N, C-alpha and C positions, 0 to 999 in steps of 0.2 A: 046451756049453750057451750059448745066446744069449738075453739079456734083451731084451724089447721096449722101445722108447722110452716107451711108455705106462707100463710098470712103473717105469722110471726116473723119469718125471714124478710118479707117485704117491709113490714113495719120497722124492723131493725135497720134496713137499708135506708129508708126515708129518714128516720130519726138520726142516724149516724151522719148522713150527708148534711142534714140541717145543722147538726151540732158543730160541724166544721166552719159554718158561717156565723154562728152566734159568738158573741164575745166570750172568750174563755182564756184561762191561763195557758201559757205556752206548753205545748205537748200534752195538755189535759184533754185527751180525746178517747172515744170508746172503741177505736178500731182494733186494738190488740185484743180487748175483751171479746169483741164480736168474732174475731178470727178464731179464738179458742172455742167460743160458744158454738160456732158453726161446725167446727170439727167434732165437737162432742155430740151435738143434737141432730145434725143433718146426716141421714144415711147416704144421701147423694154427695159423694166426695167433691164433685165438680161444683155443686152449689156452695159447699162449705168453703171452697177456695175462691169461687167467683164473687161471693158476697163482700169480703173485705177489699178485693181488687176493684169491684164495681164502686164501692164507697169512695175509694181513693181516686179512681179515674174520673168519676163524675165531679167530685169536688176539685180535683186538680185542673180539670178543664176550665173551671171558673176562676179558681184562685191563681193558677198559673202552673205550667209544666216546668220541670226542673231536671237537672242532671242526676239527681239521686233517686229517680224513679225506679230503676232496676234493683237497686239495693233495698229500698224501703218496701217495694211491692214484694220482693223475694222474701223478706223477713215475714210479711204477713201470710204468705203461703206456708212458711215454716210453722208459724203459730197455729194455723188451721190444722196442719199435720200433727202437731203436738196435741191438739184437742182430740183428734182421731185416736191417738195412742193412749190417752188417759181416760177415754170414755168408759172402759170396763172397770176402772178403779177410781171412779169419780168420787171425790170427797173434798173436805176443806183443805186437807194437806196437799193433795195433788193440784188443786186450784191455786193455792198459795204459791207452791213451787213453780207452777207454770207461769203465773202472773209475774212473779219476781224474776224468774229466768228470762221471761220476755222483755221486761223492763231493762234488765242489765244487759242482755244481748243487744237490744236496740241501741242503747247508749254506746256500748263498746264498738259495735260494727258501724253504725252510721257516723259516729265521730271519727273513727279510723278513716273512713272514706272522705269525710270533710277534710281531714288533715292531708290525705293523699292527693286530692284532686282540686281543692279550692284555691290554692295559691296563697292562702292567708297565713300559713305557717311554714317555717323552714322544715324541710324534709329530713329531719334528724330526730333523735330521741327527745331533745328539748322542745322541739316544735310539737311533737306528739303529746307530750305532757301539757304544754300550754293549751293545746286544743281541748284535751279532756278537762282541764281546770276551767276553761271558759264555758264548757257545756254543763258544769255541775248545777247551776240554777235551773236549767231545763230538765235535768235528770230528776230533781226532787218533784217537779210537777208531773213528770211521766209516772214516777212511782205512785204518787197520790192519785192521779187519774186512773191508772191501771188497777190499783187496789179498789178504788171507788166503783169503777164500771164493772169489774169482775164480780164484786160483791153484789151490786144492785142487779146486774143482768142475771146471774145465776140464781141469786136469792129470789128475785121476782118470778123467774121462770119456774123455779121449784114450787113456789106458793101457788102460781096459776095452775100448774099441772096437778098438784096435790088437791086443789079445790075443784078440779074438773073443768077449768076454763081452757086448757090446752089438751087436745087429744093426744094421749101418750102413745097410742098405737099407730097414728099416722106418721108418715115420714116425708121429709122434704127432699 
């Protein structure tokens, strides 16, 4: 029996939304990995972009909307595009670089905007450094989560496809 990529996409959406409501370490979520995954495996670019945005929107409607939505959602669009760009040279190295670059860019960009807009820090170099230092505990969980979910998601999909459980010729 072969599963379609559309079914895989739907299952990812459901699991990712549910994972945001389960107890977890701060920033230990699958959304970055799903963004890259969608870019790699879905031939429909809109689906690849809509999947992480749908995950975030559905869960944010329950958890609560916030002022960082444009920045965070924009980053997940970028990660989906990164997945589209690495699909032809997919391997452990490209996945490791994409995941690490995603984690680092998320840390740098989101915390820059926290510094700039939150009013929690002085708007000078010292305030920016304080903001980044305060965010380090969250960064280690982001790295761990992104590494875990990229490994599990791409590894599981590879095994499912190799063993004929996912139709490799169907596109979402």
